[in-house]
C-alpha positions as CSV (number, residue, x, y, z in Angstrom):
1,M,34.2,-90.9,79.1
2,A,33.6,-92.2,82.4
3,D,30.3,-94.1,83.1
4,K,27.6,-92.2,84.2
5,N,25.5,-92.6,87.8
6,I,21.9,-92.6,86.9
7,L,19.0,-92.5,89.6
8,H,15.2,-93.1,88.7
9,M,13.3,-91.6,91.3
10,L,9.9,-93.2,91.9
11,T,6.7,-91.9,94.1
12,P,3.3,-93.3,94.3
13,L,2.6,-89.6,94.9
14,K,1.7,-86.4,92.7
15,H,5.5,-85.4,92.8
16,I,8.6,-86.4,93.7
17,S,10.3,-84.8,96.8
18,P,12.6,-81.7,95.9
19,F,14.3,-82.6,99.2
20,D,15.3,-86.0,98.0
21,V,16.2,-84.7,94.3
22,N,18.5,-82.3,95.9
23,M,20.2,-85.1,98.2
24,A,20.8,-87.3,95.5
25,V,22.3,-84.9,93.1
26,D,24.6,-83.3,96.0
27,A,25.7,-87.0,96.7
28,G,26.8,-87.3,93.2
29,Y,24.5,-88.7,90.8
30,D,24.9,-87.2,87.2
31,A,21.6,-87.6,86.0
32,V,18.1,-87.9,88.1
33,A,14.8,-89.0,86.3
34,Q,11.5,-88.7,88.2
35,Y,8.4,-90.8,88.1
36,A,5.3,-89.8,89.7
37,Q,1.9,-91.4,90.5
38,V,3.6,-95.0,90.0
39,T,1.6,-97.7,91.0
40,L,3.0,-101.0,92.7
41,E,2.3,-102.8,89.5
42,E,3.9,-100.3,87.4
43,V,7.3,-100.8,89.1
44,A,8.6,-104.0,87.5
45,G,8.2,-102.4,84.1
46,L,10.1,-99.4,85.0
47,V,12.9,-101.2,86.6
48,Q,13.3,-103.6,83.5
49,D,13.3,-100.7,81.5
50,A,16.3,-99.2,83.3
51,I,18.2,-102.5,83.3
52,F,18.0,-103.6,80.0
53,S,19.3,-100.1,78.7
54,R,22.7,-100.5,80.0
55,P,25.2,-103.4,79.9
56,P,25.1,-105.7,83.0
57,K,28.4,-103.9,84.5
58,L,26.7,-100.5,84.5
59,G,23.9,-102.0,87.0
60,V,25.8,-100.5,90.0
61,R,25.9,-97.1,87.9
62,T,22.1,-97.2,87.8
63,G,20.0,-96.7,91.3
64,I,16.3,-96.8,92.0
65,F,14.9,-94.8,94.5
66,I,11.5,-95.4,96.2
67,G,9.6,-92.1,98.0
68,G,5.9,-91.6,98.7
69,K,4.4,-91.3,102.1
70,N,3.4,-94.9,103.0
71,A,6.2,-97.1,104.6
72,A,4.2,-100.4,103.6
73,L,3.9,-99.5,100.1
74,A,7.3,-98.4,99.8
75,L,8.7,-101.6,101.3
76,D,6.2,-103.6,98.7
77,M,7.5,-101.6,95.9
78,L,11.0,-102.2,96.9
79,E,10.2,-105.8,97.1
80,A,8.8,-105.4,93.6
81,A,11.7,-103.7,92.2
82,Q,14.2,-106.5,93.6
83,K,11.9,-109.2,91.9
84,A,12.0,-107.5,88.5
85,L,15.7,-107.9,88.4
86,V,17.0,-110.2,85.8
87,P,20.6,-111.6,86.5
88,P,23.3,-110.8,85.6
89,F,21.5,-107.5,85.1
90,S,21.0,-105.4,88.2
91,V,20.5,-101.8,89.7
92,S,20.7,-100.4,93.5
93,I,17.4,-99.8,95.4
94,F,16.8,-97.5,98.0
95,A,13.5,-96.8,99.9
96,D,13.0,-93.9,101.9
97,P,9.4,-92.6,101.7
98,A,8.9,-89.0,102.8
99,G,12.6,-89.3,104.1
100,S,11.0,-91.5,107.0
101,F,13.5,-94.2,107.0
102,T,16.3,-91.9,107.6
103,T,14.4,-89.5,109.7
104,A,13.3,-92.2,112.1
105,A,16.7,-93.9,111.9
106,A,18.4,-90.7,113.3
107,M,15.9,-90.0,115.8
108,V,16.5,-93.5,117.3
109,A,20.1,-93.5,116.8
110,C,20.5,-90.1,118.6
111,V,18.1,-91.3,121.5
112,E,20.2,-94.5,121.6
113,K,23.2,-92.2,122.0
114,V,21.9,-90.2,124.8
115,L,20.8,-93.1,126.7
116,K,24.2,-94.7,126.6
117,E,26.2,-91.6,127.3
118,K,24.1,-90.0,130.1
119,K,21.8,-92.6,131.2
120,Q,24.0,-95.8,131.2
121,R,21.2,-97.8,129.4
122,D,20.2,-99.0,125.8
123,L,17.0,-99.6,124.1
124,K,16.1,-103.1,125.1
125,G,13.1,-102.9,127.4
126,L,12.7,-99.2,127.0
127,K,9.2,-98.1,127.2
128,V,8.6,-95.6,124.3
129,A,5.6,-93.7,123.3
130,V,5.6,-92.8,119.5
131,F,3.4,-89.5,119.2
132,G,2.2,-88.9,115.6
133,G,1.8,-92.7,115.5
134,T,-0.5,-92.4,112.2
135,G,2.4,-91.1,110.3
136,V,5.1,-92.4,108.3
137,V,8.2,-91.4,110.6
138,G,6.4,-92.6,113.6
139,F,5.5,-96.1,112.1
140,S,9.1,-96.3,111.3
141,A,10.6,-95.1,114.5
142,A,8.3,-97.7,116.4
143,V,9.6,-100.6,114.3
144,I,13.3,-99.8,114.3
145,A,12.8,-99.4,118.4
146,A,10.7,-102.4,118.5
147,L,13.4,-104.4,116.9
148,E,16.1,-103.0,119.0
149,G,14.1,-104.7,121.9
150,A,12.3,-101.3,123.4
151,E,8.6,-101.7,124.3
152,A,6.9,-99.4,121.7
153,S,3.7,-97.9,121.7
154,L,1.7,-95.8,118.7
155,V,-0.3,-93.0,120.0
156,G,-3.3,-91.7,118.3
157,Y,-4.3,-88.2,118.4
158,D,-7.7,-89.2,116.8
159,G,-8.3,-92.3,118.9
160,V,-7.1,-95.8,118.8
161,N,-8.4,-97.3,115.1
162,R,-6.0,-95.7,112.8
163,V,-2.7,-96.8,115.2
164,A,-4.4,-100.1,115.7
165,R,-4.3,-100.9,111.8
166,S,-0.5,-99.6,111.9
167,A,0.2,-102.2,114.6
168,E,-1.5,-104.9,112.6
169,I,0.6,-104.0,109.6
170,I,3.7,-104.1,111.7
171,A,3.0,-107.5,113.2
172,A,2.2,-109.0,110.2
173,R,5.3,-107.7,108.3
174,F,8.0,-107.7,111.1
175,G,6.5,-110.2,113.4
176,I,7.0,-107.7,116.2
177,S,4.3,-106.2,118.4
178,I,3.5,-102.5,118.8
179,R,0.9,-101.4,121.3
180,P,-1.8,-99.0,119.9
181,V,-3.0,-96.5,122.6
182,D,-5.7,-93.6,122.4
183,G,-3.8,-90.3,122.7
184,S,-7.0,-87.9,122.0
185,T,-7.4,-86.2,125.1
186,K,-5.4,-84.7,127.9
187,P,-6.2,-87.2,130.4
188,K,-5.3,-90.2,128.2
189,I,-2.1,-88.5,127.3
190,A,-1.1,-88.4,130.9
191,E,-2.0,-91.8,131.6
192,I,0.4,-92.6,128.5
193,L,3.2,-90.4,129.7
194,S,2.8,-92.0,133.3
195,R,4.3,-95.0,132.2
196,T,6.6,-93.7,129.4
197,E,10.6,-93.8,129.4
198,A,11.1,-92.4,126.0
199,I,8.8,-90.2,123.9
200,F,9.6,-90.2,120.2
201,C,7.6,-87.1,118.7
202,A,6.9,-87.3,115.1
203,G,3.6,-85.1,114.7
204,R,2.9,-83.0,111.8
205,A,5.0,-79.9,111.2
206,G,4.2,-76.7,113.2
207,V,1.9,-78.8,115.5
208,R,2.4,-78.6,119.2
209,V,1.9,-82.0,120.7
210,L,3.0,-81.9,124.1
211,A,3.1,-78.8,126.6
212,K,5.7,-78.5,129.3
213,E,3.2,-79.7,131.9
214,D,2.8,-83.0,130.0
215,I,6.8,-83.4,130.1
216,E,6.9,-82.3,133.6
217,A,4.3,-84.6,135.1
218,A,5.9,-87.5,133.4
219,D,7.6,-89.2,136.3
220,K,9.4,-92.0,134.6
221,L,10.6,-90.0,131.5
222,V,14.2,-90.3,130.7
223,V,14.3,-89.0,127.1
224,A,12.1,-86.9,124.7
225,A,13.1,-86.5,120.8
226,D,11.2,-84.1,118.5
227,V,11.7,-84.4,114.6
228,N,9.5,-81.2,114.1
229,A,11.6,-78.3,112.8
230,V,8.4,-75.9,112.3
231,P,7.5,-73.6,115.2
232,P,5.7,-74.3,117.1
233,S,7.8,-77.1,118.3
234,G,6.2,-80.6,118.7
235,I,7.5,-80.6,122.5
236,E,7.2,-77.0,124.4
237,G,10.4,-75.7,125.9
238,L,12.5,-78.2,123.8
239,D,15.3,-76.2,122.0
240,A,15.7,-77.3,118.3
241,A,19.4,-78.0,118.9
242,A,19.4,-79.8,122.0
243,S,21.3,-83.1,122.2
244,G,20.6,-84.2,125.7
245,T,19.8,-81.1,127.4
246,Q,18.0,-81.4,130.5
247,I,14.0,-80.3,129.9
248,S,12.3,-81.5,133.4
249,T,13.3,-81.1,136.9
250,K,13.2,-85.0,137.3
251,G,16.3,-85.0,134.8
252,A,14.3,-86.1,131.7
253,L,16.5,-85.2,128.5
254,G,15.6,-83.8,125.4
255,I,16.7,-84.2,121.6
256,G,15.6,-81.6,119.4
257,P,15.1,-81.7,115.4
258,L,18.2,-80.0,114.3
259,A,20.1,-82.6,115.7
260,I,18.3,-85.3,114.6
261,G,18.2,-83.6,111.2
262,N,21.9,-83.4,111.0
263,I,22.4,-87.4,111.6
264,K,19.2,-87.6,109.1
265,Y,21.0,-85.7,106.4
266,K,24.2,-87.6,106.5
267,T,22.4,-90.7,106.7
268,E,20.4,-90.2,103.4
269,S,23.5,-88.6,101.9
270,G,25.7,-91.4,102.8
271,L,23.3,-94.1,101.5
272,F,23.0,-92.2,98.3
273,R,26.9,-92.1,98.2
274,R,27.5,-95.9,98.8
275,M,25.0,-96.5,96.2
276,I,27.2,-94.3,93.9
277,S,30.4,-96.0,95.1
278,T,29.6,-99.6,95.5
279,S,31.2,-102.4,93.3
280,K,28.2,-104.5,93.8
281,A,24.3,-103.8,93.8
282,V,23.0,-102.9,97.1
283,R,19.3,-102.7,98.8
284,F,18.6,-100.2,101.4
285,D,15.7,-99.8,103.7
286,F,15.2,-98.5,107.1
287,R,17.4,-101.2,108.7
288,D,20.2,-99.9,106.7
289,A,19.3,-96.7,107.7
290,F,19.6,-97.3,111.2
291,A,22.7,-99.1,111.1
292,L,24.4,-96.1,109.2
293,A,22.9,-93.5,111.6
294,R,24.2,-95.6,114.6
295,E,27.5,-95.5,112.8
296,L,27.7,-91.7,112.2
297,N,26.5,-91.0,115.7
298,A,28.7,-93.1,117.3
């Protein structure tokens, strides 16, 4: 009998994401076990239960997936899982809270491709404004972009306090500087957009973040990407399937959620498949997601 591929899915929330369960099974896992309301302190025990129940040679056939809706906590849980391993026992570990790492990776990869193909530039030095900056996708996209040399700002719809805390976490964890900015009023948004070259729109589903006139007034805007696939769109006038379509009279280009979602889907599925096919235990976070999204979008 062939060795079974077993995935243990952990979340600090009440439920594991059905999206992630479907993705894992469709990628080829034979069995998926779900663990909800898991605390950071419980991760090590669960991981060791998983590794000691199979011989070391089956470590690569065992996976740990970490969900939730908090990027920093997911990374802490990933680290706790890694530290719980007792060689020669091992497992593969993949963190993707709320699908944020793969979604953010796909968004940044799509922006990078449009920049290279249509504007002959890359992410380095790009002035990025991340709307939905208090959310996990916005957090992750800002980190990915900044690590690639962009000058990223987190925009707080309810003021600067919450995005400032996120910026502090990012600085402490990754050693990079993200600017927190107040986007609580129309005039403040206009001021932000006046110096912005790229918009990453990662607001809540079904919430209009930016209107057509906001985009049109953004004189320096080069590209805008929106991950919201639930009407109304996060950016008014941006078609869901857009992939480098002009969205302003000044030449700004748009990337819609379906174009981003296509790469996100392939990225998450691809990382699950790599976990299944590997001959050596692997560990995946947003950096690995971006590397694969870039490769898939080349």
